[in-house]
C-alpha positions as a printed NumPy array, in Angstrom:
array([[-10.294,  13.796, -11.071],
       [ -8.486,  16.273, -13.251],
       [ -6.926,  15.199, -16.587],
       [ -3.168,  15.11 , -16.491],
       [ -1.077,  16.465, -19.322],
       [  2.279,  16.735, -17.598],
       [  3.635,  14.994, -14.547],
       [  1.527,  12.544, -12.582],
       [  3.07 ,   9.723, -10.571],
       [  2.323,   7.189,  -7.934],
       [  4.978,   4.787,  -6.707],
       [  3.888,   1.454,  -5.425],
       [  5.638,  -1.878,  -5.076],
       [  3.85 ,  -4.638,  -3.195],
       [  3.623,  -8.372,  -3.042],
       [  3.062,  -9.835,  -6.413],
       [  0.733, -12.685,  -5.588],
       [ -2.106, -13.398,  -8.069],
       [ -4.933, -14.942,  -6.13 ],
       [ -7.01 , -16.099,  -9.06 ],
       [ -8.739, -14.455, -12.033],
       [-12.18 , -13.213, -12.81 ],
       [-14.149, -13.599, -15.942],
       [-14.864, -10.156, -17.375],
       [-18.567,  -9.605, -17.661],
       [-19.598, -12.318, -15.225],
       [-21.337, -10.819, -12.156],
       [-20.637, -14.035, -10.177],
       [-16.874, -13.606, -10.54 ],
       [-16.51 ,  -9.807, -10.85 ],
       [-13.702,  -8.999,  -8.404],
       [-10.411,  -7.198,  -8.468],
       [ -8.667, -10.14 ,  -6.804],
       [ -5.698, -10.937,  -9.062],
       [ -5.55 ,  -7.391, -10.539],
       [ -2.153,  -5.655, -10.566],
       [ -1.203,  -2.05 , -11.21 ],
       [  2.38 ,  -1.26 , -12.279],
       [  3.906,   2.076, -13.304],
       [  7.438,   3.171, -14.112],
       [  8.199,   6.857, -14.251],
       [  9.242,   8.536, -17.412],
       [  9.833,  12.225, -17.787],
       [  6.371,  13.678, -17.464],
       [  3.826,  10.905, -16.678],
       [  3.566,  11.472, -12.96 ],
       [  3.56 ,  13.981, -10.148],
       [  4.805,  13.956,  -6.513],
       [  4.836,  16.526,  -3.732],
       [  6.509,  16.088,  -0.374],
       [  5.551,  18.225,   2.677],
       [  7.712,  16.949,   5.423],
       [  7.2  ,  18.782,   8.703],
       [  8.682,  18.523,  12.158],
       [  6.555,  16.424,  14.555],
       [  3.964,  16.731,  16.034],
       [  2.743,  18.33 ,  12.803],
       [  1.858,  15.602,  10.283],
       [  3.79 ,  15.245,   7.021],
       [  2.228,  14.479,   3.623],
       [  2.987,  12.902,   0.245],
       [  0.681,  13.86 ,  -2.591],
       [  0.845,  11.786,  -5.762],
       [ -0.887,  11.117,  -9.058],
       [ -0.118,   8.495, -11.664],
       [ -1.053,   9.048, -15.262],
       [ -1.432,   7.007, -18.405],
       [  0.371,   9.59 , -20.568],
       [  2.966,   8.945, -21.925],
       [  3.584,   5.299, -21.341],
       [  1.271,   5.236, -18.409],
       [  0.209,   2.893, -15.706],
       [ -0.538,  -0.704, -16.792],
       [ -3.359,  -2.769, -15.292],
       [ -3.144,  -6.497, -15.724],
       [ -5.341,  -9.346, -14.532],
       [ -9.113,  -9.642, -14.864],
       [ -9.453,  -6.066, -16.083],
       [ -6.489,  -5.167, -18.319],
       [ -5.805,  -1.692, -19.631],
       [ -4.562,   1.609, -18.248],
       [ -5.026,   2.895, -14.713],
       [ -5.033,   6.32 , -13.16 ],
       [ -4.848,   7.054,  -9.405],
       [ -4.149,   9.942,  -7.134],
       [ -3.766,   9.959,  -3.376],
       [ -2.708,  11.672,  -0.167],
       [ -0.526,   9.982,   2.438],
       [ -0.305,  11.436,   5.942],
       [  2.574,  10.223,   8.239],
       [  4.617,  11.03 ,  11.244],
       [  8.048,  12.07 ,  10.019],
       [  9.555,  11.137,  13.386],
       [  8.456,   7.455,  13.374],
       [  7.568,   7.006,   9.743],
       [  4.234,   5.544,  10.694],
       [  1.404,   6.35 ,   8.166],
       [ -1.763,   7.583,   9.885],
       [ -3.863,   7.957,   6.737],
       [ -3.715,   7.041,   3.091],
       [ -6.627,   8.322,   1.071],
       [ -7.35 ,   7.575,  -2.623],
       [-10.464,   9.447,  -3.606],
       [-10.441,   8.18 ,  -7.142],
       [ -8.789,   5.356,  -9.128],
       [ -9.959,   3.968, -12.476],
       [ -9.171,   1.44 , -15.163],
       [ -9.825,   1.93 , -18.875],
       [ -9.623,  -0.921, -21.295],
       [ -7.712,  -0.825, -24.625],
       [-10.736,   0.805, -26.341],
       [-10.956,   3.545, -23.695],
       [-14.002,   2.075, -21.976],
       [-14.222,   2.707, -18.234],
       [-14.171,  -0.758, -16.597],
       [-13.351,  -0.033, -12.91 ],
       [-13.667,   2.917, -10.539],
       [-13.061,   3.048,  -6.87 ],
       [-11.628,   4.563,  -3.677],
       [ -9.067,   3.363,  -1.085],
       [ -8.118,   4.101,   2.506],
       [ -5.839,   2.855,   5.22 ],
       [ -7.669,   0.443,   7.57 ],
       [ -6.37 ,  -0.302,  11.051],
       [ -2.923,  -1.714,  10.317],
       [  0.631,  -0.642,   9.661],
       [  2.226,   1.437,   6.915],
       [  5.411,   3.484,   6.726],
       [  6.453,   6.493,   4.671],
       [  9.268,   9.073,   4.309],
       [ 10.203,  11.876,   1.947],
       [ 12.54 ,  14.816,   1.484],
       [ 11.261,  18.337,   0.605],
       [ 12.111,  20.054,  -2.621],
       [ 14.06 ,  23.237,  -1.927],
       [ 16.724,  25.591,  -3.227],
       [ 19.325,  23.539,  -1.461],
       [ 17.708,  20.197,  -2.27 ],
       [ 16.867,  20.099,  -6.002],
       [ 15.672,  16.49 ,  -5.947],
       [ 12.719,  15.351,  -3.765],
       [ 12.627,  11.592,  -2.947],
       [ 10.214,   9.466,  -0.959],
       [  8.71 ,   6.043,  -0.302],
       [  5.628,   4.538,   1.172],
       [  4.14 ,   1.062,   1.646],
       [  0.943,  -0.203,   3.244],
       [ -2.015,  -2.566,   2.891],
       [ -5.059,  -0.506,   1.804],
       [ -8.766,  -1.251,   1.86 ],
       [-10.601,  -0.572,  -1.383],
       [-14.226,  -0.203,  -2.557],
       [-14.73 ,  -0.507,  -6.322],
       [-17.452,  -0.537,  -8.914],
       [-16.82 ,  -3.001, -11.75 ],
       [-18.661,  -1.817, -14.834],
       [-18.255,  -4.855, -17.103],
       [-21.357,  -6.526, -15.602],
       [-24.991,  -5.522, -15.891],
       [-25.824,  -4.157, -13.438],
       [-22.333,  -3.022, -12.279],
       [-20.857,  -5.084,  -9.419],
       [-19.676,  -3.671,  -6.074],
       [-16.422,  -5.129,  -4.814],
       [-14.321,  -4.557,  -1.753],
       [-11.078,  -5.986,  -0.376],
       [ -7.462,  -5.172,   0.22 ],
       [ -4.504,  -4.169,  -1.926],
       [ -0.74 ,  -4.178,  -1.181],
       [  0.92 ,  -1.014,  -2.334],
       [  4.438,   0.444,  -2.275],
       [  5.782,   3.523,  -3.96 ],
       [  9.148,   5.128,  -4.429],
       [  9.79 ,   8.347,  -6.207],
       [ 12.427,  10.863,  -7.256],
       [ 11.473,  14.192,  -8.843],
       [ 12.838,  17.62 ,  -9.479],
       [  9.303,  19.003,  -9.654],
       [  8.819,  17.988, -13.249],
       [ 10.576,  14.833, -14.318],
       [  9.732,  11.644, -12.489],
       [ 12.142,   9.342, -14.294],
       [ 13.218,   6.381, -12.146],
       [ 10.147,   6.377,  -9.89 ],
       [  7.973,   3.277,  -9.443],
       [  4.5  ,   2.274,  -8.398],
       [  2.992,  -1.252,  -8.09 ],
       [ -0.058,  -2.599,  -6.405],
       [ -1.63 ,  -6.067,  -6.068],
       [ -5.292,  -6.61 ,  -5.279],
       [ -6.37 ,  -9.641,  -3.245],
       [ -6.388, -11.178,   0.193],
       [ -2.864, -11.75 ,   1.622],
       [ -1.923, -15.083,   3.165],
       [ -0.901, -15.034,   6.877],
       [  2.711, -15.686,   5.658],
       [  2.641, -12.671,   3.355],
       [  1.148, -10.465,   6.132],
       [  3.855, -11.543,   8.474],
       [  6.588, -10.85 ,   5.91 ],
       [  5.14 ,  -7.375,   5.287],
       [  4.863,  -6.632,   9.005],
       [  8.376,  -7.916,   9.651],
       [  9.787,  -5.717,   6.932],
       [  8.105,  -2.632,   8.455],
       [  9.302,  -3.485,  12.005],
       [ 12.894,  -4.054,  10.804],
       [ 12.899,  -1.129,   8.446],
       [ 11.711,   1.332,  11.082],
       [ 13.752,  -0.402,  13.835],
       [ 10.79 ,  -0.617,  16.07 ],
       [ 11.902,  -1.739,  19.528],
       [ 12.836,  -2.51 ,  22.107],
       [ 15.987,  -3.594,  20.449],
       [ 15.391,  -6.486,  17.987],
       [ 12.839,  -8.225,  20.213],
       [  9.808,  -7.544,  18.081],
       [ 11.598,  -8.383,  14.871],
       [ 12.862, -11.644,  16.346],
       [  9.326, -12.567,  17.487],
       [  7.921, -12.011,  14.101],
       [ 10.554, -14.199,  12.449],
       [  9.715, -16.962,  15.018],
       [  5.969, -16.602,  14.249],
       [  6.679, -16.807,  10.469],
       [  8.73 , -19.983,  10.994],
       [  5.806, -21.525,  12.912],
       [  3.34 , -20.61 ,  10.199],
       [  5.632, -22.   ,   7.488],
       [  5.912, -25.245,   9.511],
       [  2.155, -25.502,   9.808],
       [  2.238, -25.005,  13.617],
       [ -0.848, -22.801,  13.867],
       [ -1.412, -23.058,  17.552],
       [  2.118, -22.199,  18.261],
       [  1.944, -19.18 ,  15.935],
       [ -1.252, -18.014,  17.639],
       [  0.413, -18.162,  21.095],
       [  3.444, -16.358,  19.717],
       [  1.173, -13.593,  18.159],
       [ -0.437, -13.099,  21.614],
       [  2.983, -12.694,  23.2  ],
       [  3.897, -10.177,  20.463],
       [  0.764,  -8.193,  21.204],
       [  1.501,  -8.18 ,  24.951],
       [  5.005,  -6.831,  24.368],
       [  3.728,  -4.137,  21.97 ],
       [  1.17 ,  -3.049,  24.555],
       [  3.776,  -2.932,  27.308],
       [  6.154,  -0.842,  25.241],
       [  3.484,   1.463,  23.748],
       [  4.436,   5.099,  24.549],
       [  7.873,   3.968,  25.615],
       [ 10.124,   2.367,  22.929],
       [  7.154,   2.41 ,  20.569],
       [  4.723,   5.186,  19.408],
       [  1.523,   5.124,  21.426],
       [ -0.578,   4.053,  18.455],
       [  1.479,   2.389,  15.701],
       [ -1.025,  -0.178,  14.45 ],
       [  1.121,  -3.163,  15.301],
       [ -1.514,  -4.794,  17.516],
       [ -4.177,  -4.34 ,  14.914],
       [ -1.953,  -5.883,  12.268],
       [ -1.205,  -8.835,  14.51 ],
       [ -4.924,  -9.371,  15.242],
       [ -5.594,  -9.314,  11.508],
       [ -3.054, -12.14 ,  11.061],
       [ -4.694, -14.046,  13.937],
       [ -8.02 , -13.787,  12.124],
       [ -6.471, -15.151,   8.962],
       [ -4.964, -18.069,  10.888],
       [ -8.176, -18.825,  12.708],
       [ -6.684, -18.21 ,  16.173]])
């Protein structure tokens, strides 16, 4: 990863659930669960680039978040500053993310010691993104993205270093004129999401992208969420099966052929023990 001396930004805003803490230096508890990354853009501490293309060509958001000045804050079991850069590929017609690659993220403690390094990618699931290109007629580029990512990390506070993997919930929003990133945001929470949180995230995506037909899928997800909140697991499992059948029936019609909805529903089923 290159050092950043001007703009470097990543926006992310996800669920803020802390699922426990780890004791730094203890191999038995070395995990990123409970870690959070937050970043707020000031003039030159981040960078964004939007390449929105007409489908079927994929569109991209490139981002980098920096610790200078102000920087990204890491809190939880491994506090300090974080740096991350990534590439998001999405369909500008549907907004569905097809890839989110983070080749390098790292956390340095207050003394500058490297405590965590890792990579991230988009597993089978659902994520959405959009952006506007910077041009002579459009002096401000804006964009947003949100998804649940899979990570692989090395935690260097134990001897030997501990390998850790799991999921993180990330959302970003940005606004840039090519230099200043003031007003942009990034946040990320590491840890396993509860079925309720997964349903809320999936529902927000379905409603936000108006995935059809009509409001049928959004209504089904709200009903499933109500069943989960009421402790009616068997009912929720049956409702998830019905949701999957409708998605399959509408695939390639009122829904993109491969939008990740079924994979996301199956992931929730696994969490519920269906």
